[in-house]
Each structure stands twice: as C-alpha cells, then as structure tokens.
TORNUKE-731882 format. One record per residue: residue number from 1; residue in one letter; x, y, z of N, C-alpha, C, O in turn. Coordinates in steps of 0.05 Angstrom, whole numbers. Layout:
% residues N
R     n   res     n_px     n_py     n_pz    ca_px    ca_py    ca_pz     c_px     c_py     c_pz     o_px     o_py     o_pz
R   NUM     A        X        Y        Z        X        Y        Z        X        Y        Z        X        Y        Z
...
% end
This chain:
% residues 243
R     n   res     n_px     n_py     n_pz    ca_px    ca_py    ca_pz     c_px     c_py     c_pz     o_px     o_py     o_pz
R     1     M    -1307     2583    -2930    -1308     2578    -2901    -1280     2571    -2892    -1268     2553    -2905
R     2     T    -1268     2582    -2874    -1240     2575    -2863    -1241     2551    -2843    -1255     2549    -2823
R     3     E    -1224     2531    -2854    -1227     2507    -2839    -1211     2511    -2811    -1189     2523    -2812
R     4     L    -1221     2501    -2788    -1209     2504    -2762    -1182     2484    -2762    -1183     2463    -2775
R     5     P    -1164     2489    -2749    -1140     2474    -2746    -1147     2453    -2728    -1168     2455    -2715
R     6     A    -1129     2428    -2727    -1133     2409    -2712    -1131     2418    -2681    -1119     2439    -2675
R     7     P    -1141     2403    -2662    -1137     2408    -2633    -1109     2399    -2629    -1097     2385    -2645
R     8     P    -1099     2408    -2605    -1070     2399    -2596    -1070     2371    -2589    -1091     2360    -2583
R     9     P    -1048     2359    -2588    -1046     2330    -2580    -1057     2325    -2550    -1052     2340    -2531
R    10     G    -1071     2304    -2547    -1082     2295    -2521    -1110     2310    -2514    -1121     2308    -2492
R    11     H    -1119     2325    -2533    -1144     2339    -2528    -1167     2320    -2531    -1167     2305    -2551
R    12     V    -1187     2319    -2514    -1210     2304    -2514    -1235     2322    -2523    -1242     2339    -2507
R    13     D    -1247     2318    -2545    -1268     2334    -2553    -1293     2327    -2537    -1305     2307    -2544
R    14     T    -1302     2342    -2516    -1327     2340    -2503    -1346     2358    -2506    -1338     2382    -2507
R    15     P    -1373     2353    -2508    -1392     2378    -2517    -1389     2401    -2496    -1395     2424    -2502
R    16     D    -1379     2395    -2470    -1379     2423    -2453    -1358     2439    -2459    -1362     2464    -2459
R    17     A    -1329     2425    -2466    -1307     2440    -2470    -1294     2447    -2497    -1274     2461    -2501
R    18     A    -1309     2434    -2516    -1299     2436    -2542    -1296     2466    -2553    -1275     2474    -2562
R    19     D    -1320     2482    -2550    -1314     2505    -2563    -1297     2526    -2549    -1285     2544    -2560
R    20     R    -1296     2521    -2521    -1277     2538    -2508    -1245     2532    -2513    -1227     2549    -2513
R    21     D    -1241     2505    -2517    -1213     2496    -2522    -1205     2506    -2547    -1183     2515    -2550
R    22     F    -1225     2507    -2570    -1216     2512    -2595    -1213     2543    -2598    -1197     2552    -2615
R    23     V    -1225     2558    -2584    -1227     2590    -2582    -1201     2592    -2569    -1183     2604    -2582
R    24     H    -1194     2581    -2543    -1170     2587    -2535    -1142     2580    -2549    -1121     2592    -2546
R    25     H    -1148     2555    -2568    -1125     2551    -2585    -1120     2567    -2606    -1098     2572    -2615
R    26     L    -1140     2578    -2616    -1136     2597    -2641    -1129     2625    -2627    -1120     2643    -2642
R    27     G    -1131     2630    -2606    -1125     2658    -2593    -1146     2672    -2599    -1139     2696    -2601
R    28     R    -1171     2670    -2603    -1190     2684    -2609    -1209     2690    -2588    -1208     2677    -2568
R    29     T    -1228     2710    -2590    -1247     2716    -2568    -1274     2711    -2579    -1279     2717    -2603
R    30     G    -1293     2701    -2563    -1321     2694    -2575    -1326     2667    -2569    -1308     2652    -2560
R    31     V    -1350     2658    -2573    -1360     2634    -2570    -1376     2623    -2594    -1394     2636    -2605
R    32     V    -1369     2602    -2601    -1384     2589    -2621    -1412     2576    -2615    -1416     2560    -2596
R    33     D    -1432     2585    -2634    -1457     2575    -2624    -1457     2546    -2623    -1447     2531    -2640
R    34     R    -1469     2540    -2604    -1478     2508    -2598    -1503     2503    -2587    -1514     2521    -2574
R    35     A    -1514     2482    -2588    -1540     2475    -2573    -1533     2471    -2545    -1514     2457    -2539
R    36     P    -1550     2484    -2527    -1544     2482    -2499    -1547     2451    -2487    -1562     2434    -2496
R    37     P    -1532     2448    -2467    -1531     2418    -2456    -1560     2414    -2444    -1574     2433    -2436
R    38     P    -1566     2388    -2443    -1595     2381    -2433    -1591     2391    -2402    -1569     2394    -2390
R    39     R    -1619     2397    -2390    -1620     2406    -2364    -1616     2380    -2345    -1628     2359    -2351
R    40     V    -1600     2382    -2323    -1595     2364    -2305    -1604     2376    -2278    -1595     2397    -2271
R    41     W    -1622     2363    -2262    -1631     2368    -2236    -1608     2365    -2216    -1597     2344    -2209
R    42     T    -1600     2393    -2205    -1581     2389    -2185    -1593     2382    -2157    -1578     2375    -2139
R    43     T    -1621     2384    -2155    -1634     2375    -2131    -1656     2358    -2136    -1661     2350    -2159
R    44     A    -1670     2351    -2118    -1694     2334    -2122    -1716     2345    -2140    -1719     2369    -2142
R    45     P    -1730     2331    -2151    -1753     2344    -2167    -1770     2359    -2148    -1770     2356    -2124
R    46     P    -1787     2377    -2163    -1806     2397    -2148    -1819     2381    -2130    -1826     2358    -2136
R    47     S    -1825     2394    -2103    -1838     2378    -2078    -1870     2374    -2084    -1883     2357    -2071
R    48     H    -1880     2391    -2104    -1907     2395    -2103    -1919     2368    -2116    -1941     2359    -2111
R    49     Q    -1900     2357    -2133    -1909     2335    -2149    -1911     2311    -2130    -1922     2291    -2140
R    50     A    -1903     2309    -2105    -1905     2290    -2086    -1931     2291    -2070    -1937     2271    -2057
R    51     V    -1947     2313    -2072    -1969     2315    -2054    -1993     2296    -2065    -2001     2296    -2088
R    52     R    -2001     2282    -2047    -2024     2265    -2056    -2044     2265    -2032    -2038     2276    -2010
R    53     A    -2068     2254    -2036    -2092     2253    -2020    -2080     2239    -1995    -2062     2222    -1998
R    54     G    -2088     2246    -1971    -2078     2237    -1945    -2055     2246    -1933    -2050     2239    -1910
R    55     D    -2037     2265    -1949    -2019     2281    -1940    -2028     2305    -1925    -2050     2313    -1930
R    56     T    -2012     2316    -1909    -2013     2344    -1897    -1994     2362    -1906    -1971     2356    -1910
R    57     I    -2005     2388    -1910    -1991     2411    -1919    -1993     2433    -1894    -2011     2433    -1877
R    58     R    -1972     2449    -1897    -1970     2473    -1877    -1973     2500    -1893    -1958     2504    -1913
R    59     M    -1991     2520    -1886    -1996     2543    -1903    -1971     2560    -1896    -1962     2560    -1873
R    60     L    -1960     2574    -1917    -1939     2592    -1918    -1953     2620    -1916    -1938     2638    -1908
R    61     T    -1974     2626    -1921    -1987     2652    -1921    -2017     2649    -1916    -2029     2628    -1918
R    62     D    -2027     2672    -1910    -2058     2669    -1907    -2073     2669    -1937    -2065     2682    -1956
R    63     T    -2095     2653    -1938    -2106     2654    -1963    -2135     2647    -1961    -2141     2635    -1940
R    64     V    -2153     2653    -1979    -2180     2649    -1973    -2190     2634    -1999    -2184     2643    -2021
R    65     S    -2206     2610    -1996    -2214     2595    -2021    -2244     2591    -2014    -2252     2580    -1992
R    66     T    -2260     2600    -2033    -2293     2595    -2027    -2298     2568    -2035    -2319     2557    -2028
R    67     E    -2281     2556    -2050    -2285     2526    -2058    -2276     2505    -2039    -2281     2481    -2042
R    68     H    -2261     2515    -2019    -2252     2494    -2000    -2255     2501    -1970    -2265     2524    -1965
R    69     R    -2249     2484    -1950    -2257     2489    -1922    -2231     2483    -1905    -2218     2463    -1908
R    70     S    -2223     2504    -1888    -2199     2501    -1872    -2208     2483    -1849    -2232     2475    -1847
R    71     P    -2190     2477    -1831    -2198     2455    -1809    -2214     2468    -1791    -2227     2453    -1776
R    72     D    -2218     2496    -1787    -2233     2508    -1769    -2263     2513    -1782    -2280     2526    -1770
R    73     G    -2266     2503    -1806    -2292     2505    -1818    -2295     2530    -1834    -2316     2532    -1846
R    74     S    -2280     2547    -1837    -2282     2573    -1850    -2270     2570    -1878    -2259     2549    -1886
R    75     A    -2272     2593    -1893    -2258     2595    -1919    -2231     2605    -1918    -2217     2606    -1939
R    76     K    -2220     2613    -1894    -2194     2623    -1892    -2173     2603    -1882    -2177     2590    -1861
R    77     F    -2153     2601    -1897    -2130     2586    -1888    -2109     2601    -1875    -2096     2618    -1888
R    78     R    -2104     2597    -1849    -2088     2617    -1833    -2058     2612    -1837    -2050     2589    -1842
R    79     H    -2044     2628    -1837    -2013     2622    -1838    -2003     2602    -1817    -2010     2606    -1794
R    80     G    -1991     2584    -1822    -1980     2564    -1807    -1998     2540    -1800    -1989     2521    -1787
R    81     A    -2026     2541    -1809    -2045     2520    -1808    -2037     2493    -1822    -2025     2492    -1843
R    82     V    -2042     2474    -1810    -2037     2447    -1820    -2061     2435    -1830    -2079     2431    -1815
R    83     V    -2063     2427    -1859    -2087     2424    -1868    -2083     2393    -1881    -2062     2385    -1890
R    84     L    -2103     2380    -1880    -2101     2350    -1892    -2115     2351    -1922    -2136     2363    -1928
R    85     V    -2100     2338    -1935    -2112     2340    -1968    -2125     2311    -1971    -2114     2290    -1977
R    86     D    -2153     2315    -1964    -2170     2292    -1963    -2190     2291    -1988    -2210     2276    -1988
R    87     D    -2183     2304    -2006    -2202     2308    -2032    -2231     2309    -2026    -2247     2301    -2042
R    88     H    -2238     2319    -2002    -2264     2331    -1998    -2263     2357    -1988    -2277     2372    -2001
R    89     Y    -2250     2369    -1969    -2248     2396    -1963    -2228     2409    -1978    -2231     2432    -1984
R    90     L    -2207     2396    -1985    -2186     2404    -1999    -2173     2381    -2019    -2166     2359    -2010
R    91     D    -2172     2385    -2045    -2166     2366    -2064    -2135     2367    -2071    -2122     2387    -2066
R    92     A    -2124     2344    -2081    -2098     2344    -2084    -2088     2362    -2104    -2068     2374    -2098
R    93     P    -2100     2367    -2131    -2092     2383    -2150    -2089     2413    -2138    -2069     2427    -2144
R    94     T    -2108     2421    -2123    -2106     2449    -2109    -2082     2450    -2091    -2068     2470    -2091
R    95     A    -2077     2429    -2074    -2055     2428    -2051    -2031     2428    -2069    -2012     2442    -2061
R    96     R    -2027     2413    -2093    -2002     2416    -2106    -1997     2444    -2120    -1975     2453    -2123
R    97     R    -2018     2456    -2129    -2016     2485    -2137    -2007     2502    -2118    -1990     2519    -2124
R    98     W    -2016     2500    -2092    -2008     2518    -2071    -1979     2513    -2064    -1965     2532    -2057
R    99     V    -1969     2487    -2065    -1943     2480    -2060    -1924     2494    -2079    -1904     2507    -2073
R   100     R    -1934     2491    -2108    -1918     2498    -2127    -1916     2533    -2128    -1896     2545    -2138
R   101     N    -1937     2546    -2118    -1937     2575    -2117    -1927     2587    -2092    -1927     2611    -2088
R   102     R    -1916     2568    -2072    -1904     2574    -2047    -1929     2588    -2031    -1924     2608    -2017
R   103     I    -1953     2579    -2034    -1973     2584    -2013    -1974     2565    -1993    -1987     2570    -1973
R   104     A    -1961     2541    -1995    -1959     2520    -1977    -1937     2506    -1979    -1921     2511    -1998
R   105     E    -1933     2488    -1962    -1909     2468    -1963    -1916     2443    -1956    -1936     2441    -1941
R   106     P    -1904     2420    -1964    -1908     2394    -1953    -1902     2393    -1926    -1882     2405    -1917
R   107     Y    -1919     2379    -1910    -1915     2377    -1879    -1920     2351    -1871    -1941     2347    -1858
R   108     P    -1904     2328    -1877    -1912     2303    -1871    -1918     2295    -1840    -1903     2305    -1823
R   109     G    -1935     2281    -1834    -1940     2273    -1808    -1951     2298    -1787    -1949     2298    -1763
R   110     G    -1962     2317    -1803    -1972     2340    -1785    -2001     2333    -1777    -2014     2316    -1789
R   111     M    -2008     2347    -1756    -2032     2341    -1746    -2056     2359    -1755    -2056     2381    -1745
R   112     P    -2073     2354    -1770    -2093     2371    -1783    -2106     2388    -1762    -2113     2378    -1741
R   113     G    -2110     2414    -1768    -2120     2434    -1750    -2100     2450    -1731    -2106     2471    -1719
R   114     D    -2075     2438    -1729    -2057     2447    -1715    -2043     2474    -1727    -2039     2475    -1752
R   115     V    -2037     2494    -1713    -2022     2518    -1723    -1989     2518    -1715    -1982     2520    -1692
R   116     V    -1972     2516    -1734    -1946     2513    -1726    -1929     2538    -1740    -1924     2540    -1764
R   117     T    -1923     2554    -1722    -1910     2579    -1734    -1881     2575    -1744    -1869     2554    -1740
R   118     D    -1873     2596    -1757    -1847     2594    -1770    -1827     2587    -1750    -1811     2570    -1756
R   119     A    -1824     2599    -1726    -1803     2594    -1709    -1808     2563    -1698    -1788     2549    -1693
R   120     E    -1830     2553    -1694    -1836     2526    -1684    -1825     2507    -1712    -1812     2486    -1708
R   121     R    -1830     2515    -1734    -1823     2497    -1756    -1793     2492    -1756    -1785     2470    -1763
R   122     V    -1776     2510    -1749    -1748     2508    -1749    -1736     2503    -1722    -1712     2501    -1720
R   123     A    -1754     2499    -1699    -1743     2497    -1674    -1729     2469    -1669    -1734     2451    -1685
R   124     D    -1712     2466    -1648    -1699     2444    -1646    -1707     2430    -1622    -1726     2441    -1612
R   125     T    -1698     2410    -1611    -1708     2396    -1585    -1699     2412    -1562    -1711     2407    -1541
R   126     T    -1680     2430    -1560    -1674     2448    -1539    -1698     2465    -1534    -1707     2468    -1511
R   127     D    -1707     2477    -1556    -1726     2500    -1554    -1750     2488    -1544    -1763     2501    -1529
R   128     F    -1760     2462    -1551    -1782     2451    -1540    -1779     2442    -1513    -1798     2441    -1498
R   129     D    -1756     2437    -1507    -1755     2428    -1477    -1757     2454    -1459    -1767     2454    -1437
R   130     A    -1747     2476    -1471    -1750     2501    -1453    -1779     2506    -1452    -1789     2511    -1430
R   131     Q    -1794     2506    -1474    -1824     2512    -1473    -1838     2493    -1457    -1858     2501    -1445
R   132     I    -1830     2467    -1456    -1847     2448    -1438    -1840     2455    -1410    -1859     2453    -1394
R   133     A    -1812     2464    -1401    -1805     2465    -1373    -1822     2492    -1368    -1831     2494    -1345
R   134     R    -1828     2512    -1384    -1841     2538    -1376    -1873     2529    -1374    -1887     2538    -1357
R   135     L    -1883     2512    -1391    -1911     2504    -1387    -1916     2487    -1364    -1938     2487    -1353
R   136     E    -1896     2471    -1356    -1899     2456    -1327    -1898     2478    -1308    -1918     2478    -1293
R   137     H    -1881     2496    -1306    -1881     2518    -1285    -1908     2530    -1281    -1919     2530    -1260
R   138     L    -1920     2540    -1306    -1945     2552    -1305    -1969     2534    -1296    -1988     2544    -1283
R   139     R    -1967     2509    -1302    -1986     2493    -1295    -1983     2485    -1260    -2003     2480    -1245
R   140     S    -1962     2484    -1254    -1958     2481    -1223    -1966     2505    -1210    -1976     2505    -1188
R   141     R    -1963     2528    -1224    -1970     2554    -1205    -2002     2554    -1208    -2015     2562    -1189
R   142     A    -2013     2545    -1230    -2043     2547    -1232    -2056     2526    -1211    -2075     2533    -1196
R   143     V    -2045     2505    -1210    -2054     2484    -1193    -2052     2496    -1161    -2072     2496    -1147
R   144     A    -2028     2507    -1152    -2024     2518    -1127    -2047     2543    -1124    -2061     2545    -1104
R   145     R    -2048     2557    -1145    -2072     2578    -1143    -2096     2568    -1134    -2108     2576    -1114
R   146     A    -2103     2549    -1152    -2132     2537    -1146    -2133     2524    -1120    -2154     2525    -1108
R   147     E    -2113     2510    -1109    -2116     2499    -1083    -2117     2520    -1064    -2129     2515    -1042
R   148     E    -2108     2544    -1067    -2110     2569    -1048    -2136     2580    -1046    -2148     2586    -1025
R   149     I    -2144     2581    -1069    -2175     2591    -1073    -2194     2572    -1059    -2211     2580    -1044
R   150     R    -2190     2545    -1065    -2207     2525    -1055    -2205     2526    -1022    -2225     2525    -1008
R   151     A    -2184     2528    -1012    -2178     2530     -984    -2191     2555     -972    -2202     2552     -950
R   152     R    -2191     2578     -984    -2202     2601     -976    -2235     2599     -976    -2248     2608     -958
R   153     E    -2245     2586     -998    -2278     2583     -998    -2284     2565     -979    -2307     2568     -970
R   154     E    -2269     2543     -969    -2278     2523     -949    -2274     2539     -922    -2289     2533     -904
R   155     E    -2255     2560     -918    -2254     2569     -895    -2275     2589     -892    -2285     2593     -870
R   156     A    -2281     2603     -912    -2305     2623     -909    -2328     2606     -905    -2344     2614     -888
R   157     G    -2334     2585     -917    -2358     2569     -915    -2363     2560     -885    -2384     2563     -873
R   158     A    -2339     2550     -874    -2338     2542     -847    -2348     2565     -827    -2365     2561     -810
R   159     A    -2336     2589     -831    -2343     2612     -818    -2372     2619     -818    -2384     2626     -797
R   160     A    -2382     2616     -841    -2410     2626     -846    -2427     2607     -830    -2446     2615     -816
R   161     A    -2421     2581     -833    -2437     2559     -819    -2434     2565     -788    -2454     2563     -774
R   162     A    -2412     2571     -778    -2410     2574     -751    -2425     2599     -743    -2433     2600     -719
R   163     A    -2430     2619     -759    -2447     2644     -752    -2476     2638     -757    -2492     2657     -756
R   164     G    -2485     2613     -764    -2513     2610     -771    -2522     2613     -797    -2546     2613     -802
R   165     Y    -2505     2617     -815    -2518     2619     -843    -2524     2599     -854    -2509     2579     -853
R   166     V    -2547     2597     -866    -2555     2567     -879    -2558     2578     -911    -2571     2597     -920
R   167     P    -2543     2562     -926    -2540     2570     -954    -2565     2561     -968    -2577     2541     -962
R   168     V    -2574     2578     -987    -2603     2570    -1002    -2591     2558    -1030    -2576     2571    -1045
R   169     T    -2600     2533    -1034    -2594     2519    -1057    -2620     2516    -1073    -2640     2506    -1064
R   170     R    -2619     2527    -1099    -2643     2523    -1112    -2640     2496    -1129    -2621     2488    -1142
R   171     V    -2665     2483    -1126    -2669     2456    -1134    -2689     2457    -1159    -2712     2465    -1156
R   172     R    -2678     2448    -1184    -2694     2454    -1208    -2697     2426    -1221    -2678     2410    -1224
R   173     D    -2722     2421    -1227    -2728     2395    -1241    -2715     2394    -1267    -2716     2411    -1285
R   174     P    -2700     2368    -1268    -2685     2367    -1295    -2707     2358    -1318    -2699     2355    -1342
R   175     E    -2731     2354    -1312    -2749     2350    -1330    -2763     2374    -1342    -2775     2372    -1364
R   176     A    -2762     2396    -1329    -2772     2422    -1333    -2762     2435    -1362    -2739     2431    -1370
R   177     P    -2779     2448    -1376    -2770     2460    -1398    -2748     2483    -1391    -2747     2496    -1370
R   178     I    -2730     2487    -1413    -2709     2506    -1406    -2721     2536    -1408    -2738     2544    -1424
R   179     G    -2709     2549    -1388    -2719     2578    -1385    -2741     2580    -1363    -2752     2561    -1353
R   180     L    -2746     2604    -1357    -2764     2609    -1339    -2794     2615    -1347    -2798     2627    -1368
R   181     E    -2816     2606    -1330    -2844     2612    -1344    -2849     2638    -1339    -2836     2650    -1322
R   182     P    -2866     2651    -1354    -2875     2676    -1353    -2882     2682    -1322    -2891     2664    -1308
R   183     Y    -2879     2705    -1314    -2891     2714    -1282    -2919     2717    -1282    -2931     2730    -1299
R   184     R    -2929     2703    -1263    -2961     2706    -1260    -2965     2709    -1228    -2955     2694    -1211
R   185     V    -2984     2733    -1224    -2989     2736    -1196    -3005     2712    -1185    -3024     2702    -1196
R   186     P    -2996     2705    -1162    -3011     2682    -1147    -3037     2683    -1149    -3045     2706    -1154
R   187     A    -3053     2664    -1145    -3086     2668    -1144    -3095     2677    -1119    -3117     2688    -1118
R   188     D    -3080     2674    -1098    -3087     2685    -1071    -3082     2714    -1072    -3095     2729    -1056
R   189     E    -3063     2727    -1092    -3057     2755    -1089    -3074     2771    -1113    -3076     2795    -1113
R   190     D    -3084     2756    -1129    -3101     2769    -1155    -3128     2760    -1155    -3134     2737    -1163
R   191     P    -3146     2778    -1147    -3175     2770    -1145    -3188     2759    -1171    -3207     2742    -1171
R   192     L    -3177     2769    -1194    -3186     2761    -1224    -3174     2734    -1230    -3182     2723    -1250
R   193     A    -3156     2722    -1215    -3148     2698    -1222    -3168     2674    -1221    -3164     2653    -1233
R   194     V    -3189     2677    -1209    -3214     2659    -1211    -3225     2655    -1234    -3238     2634    -1237
R   195     Y    -3221     2671    -1253    -3231     2669    -1280    -3214     2654    -1300    -3222     2644    -1320
R   196     D    -3192     2653    -1292    -3170     2634    -1309    -3169     2645    -1338    -3170     2629    -1357
R   197     L    -3168     2673    -1341    -3169     2684    -1363    -3139     2683    -1375    -3119     2678    -1361
R   198     A    -3138     2690    -1402    -3113     2693    -1415    -3097     2719    -1408    -3109     2734    -1392
R   199     D    -3077     2724    -1415    -3059     2748    -1407    -3076     2774    -1419    -3085     2792    -1405
R   200     F    -3080     2772    -1445    -3089     2796    -1458    -3116     2806    -1449    -3116     2830    -1443
R   201     P    -3138     2792    -1445    -3162     2801    -1434    -3158     2809    -1403    -3166     2830    -1394
R   202     L    -3147     2793    -1389    -3138     2800    -1362    -3126     2828    -1359    -3136     2844    -1344
R   203     L    -3105     2834    -1375    -3098     2858    -1372    -3114     2882    -1383    -3112     2905    -1374
R   204     A    -3131     2874    -1402    -3149     2895    -1414    -3168     2901    -1391    -3176     2925    -1389
R   205     L    -3177     2884    -1375    -3199     2889    -1354    -3185     2905    -1335    -3196     2926    -1327
R   206     K    -3161     2897    -1325    -3146     2915    -1305    -3142     2942    -1316    -3147     2962    -1302
R   207     A    -3134     2943    -1342    -3128     2973    -1351    -3155     2988    -1351    -3153     3013    -1350
R   208     A    -3177     2978    -1352    -3201     2989    -1352    -3210     2995    -1325    -3231     3009    -1322
R   209     G    -3198     2987    -1308    -3204     2991    -1278    -3223     2968    -1263    -3235     2971    -1241
R   210     Y    -3224     2947    -1277    -3237     2921    -1265    -3216     2906    -1253    -3200     2894    -1267
R   211     R    -3215     2905    -1225    -3194     2892    -1212    -3205     2872    -1193    -3190     2856    -1183
R   212     T    -3230     2871    -1187    -3243     2853    -1169    -3269     2840    -1185    -3279     2851    -1204
R   213     P    -3278     2815    -1175    -3302     2803    -1182    -3327     2818    -1177    -3347     2815    -1192
R   214     E    -3327     2834    -1156    -3349     2851    -1153    -3351     2872    -1173    -3373     2877    -1183
R   215     Q    -3330     2885    -1179    -3331     2909    -1201    -3341     2895    -1227    -3356     2908    -1242
R   216     I    -3336     2871    -1233    -3345     2859    -1257    -3371     2850    -1257    -3384     2847    -1279
R   217     D    -3382     2846    -1234    -3413     2837    -1230    -3428     2861    -1235    -3449     2860    -1247
R   218     A    -3416     2884    -1224    -3432     2909    -1222    -3435     2921    -1252    -3455     2935    -1259
R   219     A    -3413     2914    -1269    -3415     2924    -1295    -3437     2909    -1314    -3444     2886    -1310
R   220     T    -3446     2922    -1332    -3464     2912    -1351    -3445     2899    -1375    -3421     2904    -1378
R   221     D    -3460     2883    -1391    -3449     2868    -1415    -3436     2889    -1433    -3413     2886    -1442
R   222     E    -3453     2913    -1438    -3445     2928    -1460    -3419     2943    -1449    -3401     2949    -1465
R   223     E    -3417     2949    -1423    -3394     2960    -1410    -3367     2943    -1417    -3348     2953    -1427
R   224     L    -3369     2918    -1410    -3350     2898    -1415    -3342     2893    -1442    -3318     2892    -1450
R   225     L    -3364     2889    -1459    -3356     2888    -1488    -3343     2914    -1498    -3326     2913    -1516
R   226     G    -3349     2935    -1488    -3336     2958    -1498    -3303     2961    -1493    -3289     2978    -1504
R   227     I    -3295     2945    -1477    -3265     2944    -1470    -3251     2926    -1491    -3257     2903    -1496
R   228     K    -3230     2944    -1504    -3218     2930    -1526    -3200     2905    -1515    -3183     2908    -1497
R   229     G    -3206     2883    -1526    -3190     2860    -1516    -3212     2838    -1502    -3207     2814    -1498
R   230     V    -3237     2850    -1497    -3259     2830    -1483    -3279     2826    -1503    -3289     2845    -1515
R   231     G    -3286     2800    -1510    -3302     2793    -1532    -3324     2775    -1517    -3324     2774    -1493
R   232     T    -3341     2761    -1534    -3363     2745    -1523    -3355     2721    -1508    -3369     2712    -1490
R   233     R    -3333     2712    -1516    -3325     2686    -1501    -3314     2697    -1477    -3321     2687    -1456
R   234     T    -3298     2716    -1476    -3289     2726    -1447    -3312     2737    -1431    -3310     2737    -1406
R   235     L    -3334     2747    -1443    -3356     2753    -1428    -3373     2730    -1417    -3385     2732    -1395
R   236     E    -3374     2707    -1432    -3385     2684    -1423    -3373     2674    -1401    -3386     2668    -1381
R   237     I    -3347     2672    -1401    -3326     2664    -1379    -3332     2679    -1353    -3335     2669    -1331
R   238     L    -3334     2707    -1359    -3338     2724    -1336    -3366     2719    -1320    -3366     2717    -1296
R   239     R    -3388     2718    -1335    -3409     2716    -1328    -3417     2685    -1315    -3431     2683    -1295
R   240     G    -3405     2663    -1329    -3409     2637    -1323    -3395     2630    -1298    -3405     2613    -1283
R   241     R    -3369     2644    -1291    -3359     2637    -1265    -3373     2648    -1244    -3371     2637    -1222
R   242     R    -3389     2669    -1245    -3399     2681    -1223    -3429     2677    -1219    -3443     2688    -1202
R   243     S    -3439     2660    -1237    -3469     2651    -1231    -3477     2630    -1211    -3500     2624    -1207
% end
C-alpha cells in the first residue's frame, strides 16, 4: 500500500475537508471512501410530531375515514376543514399520520368546523379588510331592501284596510296535535252520522247505496250483513240506534 504524503503546512485535517484536500494535494481525481457525516437538521423537526390531543389541524385534501367523524358528522373530511384532535372523533396518532403524509397540516388556534380555503390560509390583513368592507356593503344593501319591502307591505295593508278588506287570521290551539284531523262530513250534512260508525263500515254502507236511516230501516238484516264491511256489531248499532 502506498503511503500518502504529509499534508501541506498549516493544513487542518477536518472530517469534511480532509479527503478533498489530500486528493487536490496529490493532483489526483476521485474521492476516498469515508463514512458519511452525521445528519444535521437544517430546519425544525417534522411538524407532525408536535400534534397532540386538543390541537386543531387543517385538511389539505379531501379524505374519507370510516373510523372517524368530521365536524359535520359525516365520514368525509373536506379540503380546508378545520378539525379538532379530541381523541374521540379523531385520535392524535391518526392526525399525526395525516400531517406526515401531507393530508393535513397543523393549524393552531383554528375553529373546529370552519372551512379555510388555500387563499384564506395565506391572505393578509389587507385582503380580509377588503372582504369585510364588501360584506358590510352587502349587509347594508340587504337591510335597505328589507325596509323597502316592509314599507310596501304596510302601504298595501293600509290600502286594503281602507277598501274594507278584513284579513282572515287562522287561530290554532297550541295544545292541538300536529297536523290536520281527517276530514269528516258534518253531522248536519250526513244523515248516517247519527250512527257514529267507523269510517270503513260507513263507507261500505254508502257504497252499497244506503245513505239515509230510512233506507237502512227498510233493509233486512240479511241484506245489511251481505255488505262487505258490515258485521254483526255494526248491525246491532244500526238497529239499536233506530229502535
């Protein structure tokens, strides 16, 4: 093995420059094999390691997880949605895996359930001031529009009252059941209402042509029992009410 000559005077042998200096001193080309220097982080450690329960993350893409729930209660996590890592609907290990795989990013101080777009993520105060001014303008226009409509309605109501129109207001009992009751013909309009029959036998009698108590009195028991929907109990009611 050929022994390498001594380095030039003043040379400091460091692990990073020793090989290059020796090769340049010898006038040769090539690199002497050496162990690589230890890795040194030029930036902060990976951000996913800092995600803990109680933090918020922001989704960088749409994803679906059947084992977790998004803020809107579904299994789909929308792009830009801010999600709370609460170890109940979303656990911390899953959140760290999503951040490591660039599915999400840490978003400290976010409001869970909010949707922050990419433009809003990098927007400055000037952009938000312009949006606030625009929303205030839209709100002022909506308020003015509502006042205009209200004034027109009041004017129309005053004109109707001057013409003698009386508005009809339906008053409903707050204790009444929800919905409308089935329609029944009033007793003074339906002659068979005196029997107080159920809907099915009442309709069966009408379908058979019996629409008045006189017609039922004139019919025999066999004729009434021959009607489908009329039984012995109905027959007893019909005969007992007219006795």
